[in-house]
C-alpha positions in Angstrom: 4.0 -30.6 -28.9 6.5 -33.9 -28.7 5.2 -34.7 -25.2 1.5 -34.9 -26.6 0.6 -38.8 -27.6 0.7 -39.4 -31.6 -3.0 -40.7 -31.6 -3.8 -37.3 -29.7 -1.8 -35.1 -32.0 -3.5 -36.4 -34.8 -6.9 -35.7 -33.3 -5.9 -32.3 -32.7 -4.7 -31.7 -36.0 -7.8 -32.9 -37.6 -9.9 -30.7 -35.1 -7.9 -27.7 -36.4 -8.2 -28.6 -39.9 -12.2 -29.2 -39.2 -12.5 -25.6 -37.8 -13.4 -22.7 -40.1 -10.8 -20.4 -40.8 -12.6 -17.4 -39.7 -13.0 -19.0 -36.4 -8.9 -19.3 -35.7 -8.1 -15.8 -34.6 -11.2 -15.8 -32.2 -10.3 -19.4 -30.5 -6.5 -17.7 -30.3 -7.6 -14.6 -28.3 -9.9 -16.9 -26.1 -6.8 -19.0 -25.0 -4.6 -16.1 -24.7 -7.2 -14.3 -22.3 -7.6 -17.7 -20.5 -3.9 -18.1 -19.9 -3.6 -14.6 -18.9 -6.4 -14.5 -16.0 -5.0 -17.8 -14.9 -1.6 -16.3 -14.2 -3.2 -13.2 -12.9 -5.0 -15.2 -10.4 -2.0 -17.5 -9.4 -0.1 -14.4 -8.6 -2.8 -12.8 -6.4 -3.6 -16.1 -4.7 -0.2 -17.2 -3.9 0.9 -17.4 -0.3 2.6 -14.9 1.1 6.3 -15.0 0.7 8.5 -15.0 4.0 9.5 -11.4 4.9 13.3 -10.1 4.3 14.1 -8.0 6.6 17.8 -7.4 7.5 17.3 -6.3 11.4 13.8 -7.0 12.7 11.9 -3.6 13.8 14.1 -1.3 11.5 11.7 -1.0 8.6 10.3 2.4 7.3 6.8 1.6 5.7 4.9 3.4 3.0 1.2 2.9 3.5 -1.4 4.6 1.7 -4.6 3.8 -0.6 -4.2 3.2 -4.4 -2.3 6.2 -6.4 -1.8 7.9 -3.4 2.3 8.1 -4.8 3.9 5.9 -2.3 5.8 4.0 -5.0 6.8 7.1 -6.5 8.2 8.5 -3.2 10.2 5.0 -2.5 12.0 5.7 -5.9 12.4 9.1 -5.0 14.2 8.0 -1.9 16.1 5.4 -3.3 17.2 6.7 -6.5 16.9 10.5 -5.9 15.1 10.9 -8.8 11.3 11.2 -9.7 9.9 8.2 -11.8 6.3 7.8 -12.8 5.4 4.4 -11.4 2.6 2.2 -12.1 0.0 0.5 -9.4 1.9 -1.8 -7.5 0.7 -5.5 -6.9 3.3 -6.6 -4.6 5.5 -5.0 -2.3 8.7 -3.0 -3.4 11.6 -3.6 -0.5 15.2 -2.3 -0.8 17.9 -1.4 2.0 20.4 1.6 0.9 22.4 4.1 2.4 20.8 7.5 2.9 21.3 10.8 3.9 24.7 12.6 4.5 25.7 10.1 7.2 25.3 7.2 4.8 23.0 5.3 7.3 21.5 2.1 6.3 17.8 2.6 5.7 15.2 -0.4 4.9 12.1 0.6 3.1 9.2 -1.1 2.1 6.5 0.1 -0.5 3.4 -1.8 0.4 0.6 -2.5 -2.1 -2.7 0.4 -1.9 -5.1 -2.0 -3.3 -7.8 -2.7 -1.0 -7.5 -6.7 -2.1 -4.0 -6.6 -1.0 -4.1 -4.7 2.0 -3.3 -7.6 4.1 0.0 -7.2 3.3 0.5 -4.2 5.5 -0.2 -6.4 8.6 2.5 -8.5 7.8 5.0 -6.0 7.8 3.8 -4.4 11.2 6.0 -6.5 13.4 9.3 -5.2 11.6 8.1 -1.7 11.0 10.3 1.1 12.9 8.0 3.8 11.9 5.3 4.2 9.0 5.1 7.2 6.4 1.1 7.5 5.2 0.8 8.9 2.0 -2.0 10.7 0.8 -2.9 12.5 -2.8 -3.7 15.9 -1.7 -5.8 16.7 -5.2 -7.8 13.8 -4.8 -8.2 13.7 -1.1 -12.0 14.9 -0.8 -13.1 12.0 -3.1 -10.8 9.6 -1.6 -11.0 10.6 2.3 -13.5 7.9 3.6 -11.2 4.8 2.1 -8.1 6.6 3.6 -10.3 6.9 7.1 -10.9 3.2 6.7 -7.4 2.3 6.0 -6.2 4.4 8.8 -8.6 2.9 11.4 -7.4 -0.6 10.2 -3.9 0.2 10.8 -3.8 2.3 14.1 -6.3 0.2 15.5 -4.1 -3.1 15.4 -3.1 -4.5 18.4 0.5 -4.7 17.5 0.8 -1.3 15.9 -0.7 0.1 19.3 1.6 -2.0 21.5 4.7 -0.9 19.6 3.5 2.9 19.5 5.1 2.9 15.9 5.6 6.9 15.2 3.8 7.7 11.8 4.2 10.5 9.4 1.2 11.5 7.4 2.2 13.5 4.2 0.0 15.1 2.0 1.6 14.7 -1.7 1.1 17.3 -4.4 2.1 20.3 -2.7 3.2 21.7 -5.7 -0.5 21.9 -7.4 -2.5 24.6 -6.2 -5.9 22.4 -5.9 -4.1 20.1 -3.3 -5.4 20.2 0.4 -3.6 21.6 2.9 -2.5 19.4 5.8 -4.4 20.8 8.4 -7.8 20.3 6.2 -6.7 16.6 5.8 -6.1 16.1 9.5 -9.4 17.5 10.6 -11.5 15.9 7.5 -10.2 12.7 8.5 -10.7 12.8 12.1 -14.3 13.4 11.4 -14.2 10.4 8.6 -12.7 8.1 11.0 -15.2 9.0 13.8 -17.7 7.9 11.3 -16.2 5.0 10.7 -15.8 3.9 14.2 -19.4 4.8 14.8 -20.3 1.8 12.4 -18.5 -0.6 14.6 -16.2 -1.6 11.6 -15.3 -4.9 13.3 -14.1 -7.0 10.3 -10.5 -6.0 9.8 -8.8 -6.5 6.6 -7.0 -10.1 5.9 -4.0 -10.5 8.5 -5.3 -7.8 11.0 -5.9 -8.7 14.4 -9.0 -8.3 16.1 -9.5 -5.4 18.4 -11.4 -4.2 20.8 -13.1 -0.7 20.0 -12.4 0.7 23.6 -8.6 0.7 22.3 -9.0 3.1 19.6 -9.5 6.5 20.7 -11.2 7.8 23.8 -14.8 6.1 25.1 -17.5 8.7 24.7 -15.3 11.6 22.8 -15.1 12.3 19.4 -11.9 10.7 17.6 -8.9 13.0 17.7 -5.3 11.9 16.5 -4.3 13.2 19.7 -5.9 10.3 21.5 -3.3 8.1 20.1 -0.6 7.0 22.0 1.9 6.7 19.3 3.5 10.0 17.6 1.7 11.2 14.6 2.0 14.3 12.5 0.6 15.8 9.3 3.0 17.4 6.7 2.8 18.7 3.0 5.4 17.6 0.3 5.6 17.2 -3.5 7.4 13.9 -4.6 7.6 15.2 -8.1 9.5 18.7 -7.1 11.6 16.7 -5.0 10.3 18.8 -1.6 10.6 16.3 0.9 12.1 18.2 4.1 9.3 16.8 6.3 10.2 13.1 5.2 14.0 13.7 5.3 13.7 14.9 9.0 11.5 12.2 10.1 13.8 9.4 8.7 17.0 11.4 9.9 15.4 11.5 13.5 15.0 7.7 13.5 18.0 6.4 11.6 
């Protein structure tokens, strides 16, 4: 207020005094909403920060669509406890001692929101392995979105060149309605084949363009076995701490 010139402060004061009292709360609400929207826009449109990696090529990436359980798995691995988490709008990154041998684990949880998916492709150059998290309860409703994300990631030139090993985990195995890993694998092969047929040639922001022929085998229905990288499907429950497939996957690569 002191930084505003005296004549402008006077004009502003007179304007506020002339404003009917019943309109003041509405004006305050509009201003607060406007400020909140401006702050949110600045956060989403801010240029990507420099990736911090203790050693290039040693990061384990947690990838998945919105509300798949990635962030919950991140905290379970880092803190050895179950934490209900909110949807992340930015990446979570931590390096910590993990496992019986106390080896250093660099873990990155990447946002699942479609508008923020470009973050994934920023981290592929430092990826040692990928853990792709799927919600087994909502899978049938989300399978097309999951297939699109998989198509974008698995067809990225750098991903293909590095042959990044990938573990696909179907979360919430403790719930009876959660889908089996074999069901998820078969359904995703069908959905990815549909995505491939529609020639979805515009990748998410940050992804490299790829030729259709490098993804799968021309003339054959898509199968995960066509990928040159190692990929496997397992079931887990982050809530119950049933993470043996994840633990084995990490132990084998640390």
